[in-house]
C-alpha positions, 0 to 999 in steps of 0.5 A: 249871385242873387237875383234880387235887384234894387229898381234904382240900379236895374232897368227892365227891357224887352226880354223881361216884358216878352216873358211876362206877356207870354206868361200872362197868356198861359191863363187864356190857354187854360180854357180855349183849348179845352172848350172845343173838346167838351162834346167829345169828352161827354161822348166818351164819359157820358155812358159810364159816368152818371154825373158826366153832364155836371163834371164835363163842363167843370173841365172848363169852368173849374179852373176859373173858380179855382183862380177866384179862390186861390189868387189872393193866397197866391198874391200873399205868397208872391209878397212873402216868398218872391214873385219870381220863385213863385212864377217859376214853380207855378209854370212848372205845375201848370205844364204838369197839371195841364198835361195830366188829362191826356193820360187820365181815364177817370172823369173825376180825376180829370176835373180834380186835375183841372182844379189844381191847374187853376191854382197854378194859373192863379199864381202865374197871372198874379205874379206876371201882373205884379212883376209888370207893376214892379218893373215899370212905372208911368206910361211904360207900365201902361204900355206893358199892361196893354201888351199883356191884354192884347197878347192874351186875346191874340194867343187865345184866338190862335190856340182856340183854332189849334186846339180845335184842329188837334182835337179832331182825332182825339180830345186828349191830343190838345192837352199835350200842348200844355207842356210847351210852357216848360220851355219858358222856365230856363228863360224865366230863371235867367232873365227875370229878377226879384225887385226889392224896395229900400226900407225907410229908417224907423218905419217897417215896410208893412206900416208904410204900405198900410198908409199908402194903400188907396183903399177906395180906388182899390175896392172900386177897381175890384167891384168894376172888374167883378161886375164888368166880367159878369157883363162880359161873359154874357155874350160868349155864354148866352149868345149860342142859346139865342142863336139856336132860338133864332134857328142858327144851328150851324156850329161854324156860324156860332163859332164865327160870332164868338171869334168876332167878339174876341177879335173886337176885344183886340180893337178895344185894347189897342184903342185904349192908350189913345182913349185913356190919354185923351179922356182919362181913366174915369171917362174910359170907364163910362165909355166901356160900360156904355159899349157893353150895355149897347152890345147887350141891348142890341143882342137882346133885340137881335132878330137876324144873325147879322144883328148878332154880329153887330152886337157882339162886335160893339160889346167886344170893344167895350170888353177890350177896354175893361181889363187894362183900364181897371187894372191901371187904377188898381196898380196905382192904388197899391204900394210894392209891399202889398202889391202881390196881395192887391193884384191877387185880389184883382185876379180873384174878382176877375175870374169870380165874375166869369164864374158867377156870370151864368149864375147871375143870369139864371138867378135873375130869370128865376126871380123875375120870371123873365126870359133870357132876352129880358134878363139881358136887357135888365143887365144892360140897363144896370150897365148904362146907369153905372156908365152915367155915374162914371160920366158924372165923376169924370166931368164934374168930380175929378175933372181935368186932373183925371185926364191922362193920369200918370200911374206911378 
């Protein structure tokens, strides 16, 4: 029996939703379980590998770069070969490639395996998000988009702790956890199905999709997620440096600040349905950018550890609103025939923003001869300005029709 099903005869349920949400959460495991292991990896490979200072951090940042590069291709494959098939293959490769560093003894090989691992992550994230957009519409789609974002934050928090605990004995131990997604594959094969769309007589599916792609909202969404992730990743990457400058060297305190920021993103994600329903997507863009800007400004002015905690909390709430709010607009702009490619582009921009965030901060510091705090203020001002543009759009351009948009 074919697993290709017409949406008019098949209604998705909790089983499909749970699998896609869990699958999406695999992407956060790619980084959070490895980050705590970097000091031990550096200690093991540093004496024998002259380029260890460059290669060891690539074990964390490399997959993000791979995702940014490969996600559009993964989206194209999802449209051509099918979302379900690609998801199953990518999940298998994710487990295999994720586990490999546990048995590799060459740092270069480990980094290369992590780059390939990022390619598998790109396919998983693209396929899961595309299937959510395929299976559900309107408020149901928004509900599962929010479940996806919340679960990524929760599972990321859990595996950050698990990875740290397992890594006490050896940095290799946490990599065995990447084999766990193999348990999802039989359920993916059984529960998930490939949706199809009936072609309209006399018109090719491709020509239909070309006419229906809302290009301006799509590219605005791409720009929003790219810029938003640049602003988002300033806190987890730059806050430890600021804390050390303030005299806070305790790894526990630094870890608490990171954990609080991640917890705050859940607050943002959980509050998003209410804010979107009350104010609409454009106004939510203004809110989240203002929160990101306020958090960054407070961080740049912080003189005590408590000040930093307040800043990362406000910033985190804005970061939690970012992904679901922008993804909603992108999904709305894409017809089914090109949805995989469109969401692949979204995924690419998301991870590209993560990767270039420290590069942009460094470039501004070098170009303006400013310190880290001044650079963060500059980026906060940019965020405030764009928040004002979205506020004008929501109040005077789109008006009431943007409120509680029905995404179909």
